[in-house]
C-alpha positions, 0 to 999 in steps of 0.5 A: 837812492844813493843818499838813502843807502849811505845814511842807513849805512852811517846809521848802522855805525851809530851805536855798537851791539852789546852781547845778548845773554845766553840761555836755553832755547825757547820761544819768543816772549817779546817782539819789537814789531816795526810800522814806520810809516803808519800807524796801528792807531790811525783810521784804516781807509784814510791816508797810508792806513789801510789793511796793514794797519789792520793786520798789525793790530789784530796780530798784535792782540792775538799774540799777547793772548798767546803769551807773546808781548808786543811793542808796536814802533811807529813814527810819531805824527803829532807833538801831543802824542804820548810816547807809549800807548797801551792798545791792549793787554800785552801790546804797546804802541811807542811813538818815534820822533823822526822827521816833521810831524806834518807834510811828510810823505810816505815817499819822503820817509826814507830821508828819516829812517836813521832818526827812526832807527836811533829812536828804536835803539834808544828804547832798546838801550834802557832795558837788558840786552834780551828785552827783545826776542825778535824784530817783526818789520812790516812794509819795505821801510820798517824792513830797512830799520828792522835789519839794523836793529835785529843785527845790533841787538843779535835777533832774528828778523821776521819781516812782512812785504805787505806789497812789493815794488816789482809786483805793484810795478808790473800792474800799475793803474793808468795815472799810477806812479811807479814804485822808485828804484830805491824801494826795489834796492831796499826790498832786495836787501831786506829779503837778503837779511831776513831770518823769515819772510812772511807771505800772505798766500803761497803766490806772494811766497813765489813773488819773493822767490821769483822777483827777489831771488828769496831762499825759498827755505826762508819764506812761509805763508801765513793767511791774515785773519778776520776779526769774527767778534766783529764781522758777523752776520747780526741781524741781516741786510734790511736792518743794516739798510734801515740803520744806514738809511739805504733803500731796502730794495736797491742794488748796492755794490760797495766799495770800501778802501783808500781812494787810490788808483791802484785800488781801482775805484774808477773801475766801479764807477765806469762799470756802473755808468756802462750798466746804467747806459745798457739798462737805465730802468736801473738808475731808480734802484741803484746806490754806489757807496764809496768809503774812504779818503785819498791815498797815495797818488790819489792825494794829488788829486782828492776830488778826482773820483768825484769829478769822474762820477760827474762825467760819467753822469753817475753822480747821483747814484754815488755816496762818497763817505769817509772811512768808518770804524770796523763796527760801522764797516760791518754794518756797511758791509751787511747792507751792501748787495756785494762788495766791489774790489777792482784792485790792480795789485793786492797782497791778500784783501782783508776787506774781502774777508770782512765782508764775507764774514758778514754774508755778503758776497765779494766782486774782485778782481783776479789778482794777487791774493784775492783769489785765495780770499774769494771762492769764484762762483761760490762766495763771490766773482773773480774778474779776470781784468779791469774792463768795466764791462766785465764788472758791469756785467756781473752786476747785471746778472746780480741786478736780475737774480737777487736770490743769488746774493743769498746763496753766496752769502751763506757760503761766504760766512762759512768761507770767511770763518777759515780765516780767524786771527787766532789761527794767524797769530798760532801760524806766526808764533811758529814762524818766530820759533823757526826764526829763533832756532835757525838764528841760533844755529847759523846767525845769518849774515846781513847786508849792511 
């Protein structure tokens, strides 16, 4: 922990700030967006790529569409990557060399934050001092870089946590690894430094205040969105199942996400095992797709879930599939009876909204932002625990009343339409304007 803090302290002194040009108050024209540990170009559902990747891509695209250019800085993971990639009109992805390309875990990245900060400020140095109006960092590793960059450039810092160490550690899954003390220290410093903190839900906003003593006046809630051009009902469950080779009359509880204890895929497998023990006749008509690759602590034993399926006697009904692109994911959602999200901690749960947008109900743990994403009894089911018996009970009810899924599916589509990314981008642009105005009035004292 001390090495991490000392390195960043040295990094903060490597390059002096240049004065910014004064000017009339205005909204942001260009934002430096930081995503150190995972690239928006990576496939969600594999490695460290997940909902945050989708969040950054969709938010950046919609911000650009309303006149706010975005440059996303991320760590280069290959020497073959071009320095700059145009992701969309008004959106650039900049690859920064910081540490080895291969074999570097997320936990080892803190040693290279100074190098990443240097790469970011080198880009800034090639432009006018007012090239970036604001820094928006995502996740704590990016926030540590963001607070240094914002201080050096004399611009506001907006930060989105996505997940928090104290919250995750309070809800660890069995076999999962606690977040390190260095992360808690880093998050605390970011909270003190940020001009605005963006939370996905009111509950997350409360966690920032309770666990990190955030100033409530700096916290804003902006719900994530869903790409309604990709996730929509289309031609129905039967057609999607025909395309994917799924039996038309099957009960299909789907898991889609990173395969790690935090996300709870084992809960679904144990629930299916319990259900089939109680009702063996269902074995002939149940298929359990698991879409995604090992991530986080799941990387230590990538075949763990397959071994569990074998021990439970459900390997014959579980389909392990790699993560897929969004268009294909939408088809899996359409084909599913319901999406199962048994996460132990979830800041929002984008997949829950995406599934509902195509008309598929969701069975989820009542944690984090999932009670906002899912309306219990109307668009899906919320379970207050992670007991396999609780999930098995819902799966059995669904098997006995298939019409329930159709009724909930129609409500799910209406519910999901409230979460378009255009709405999220407009709200975020207002947060940026607030941060700029507050920074002009009272530049915050940033923790060094």
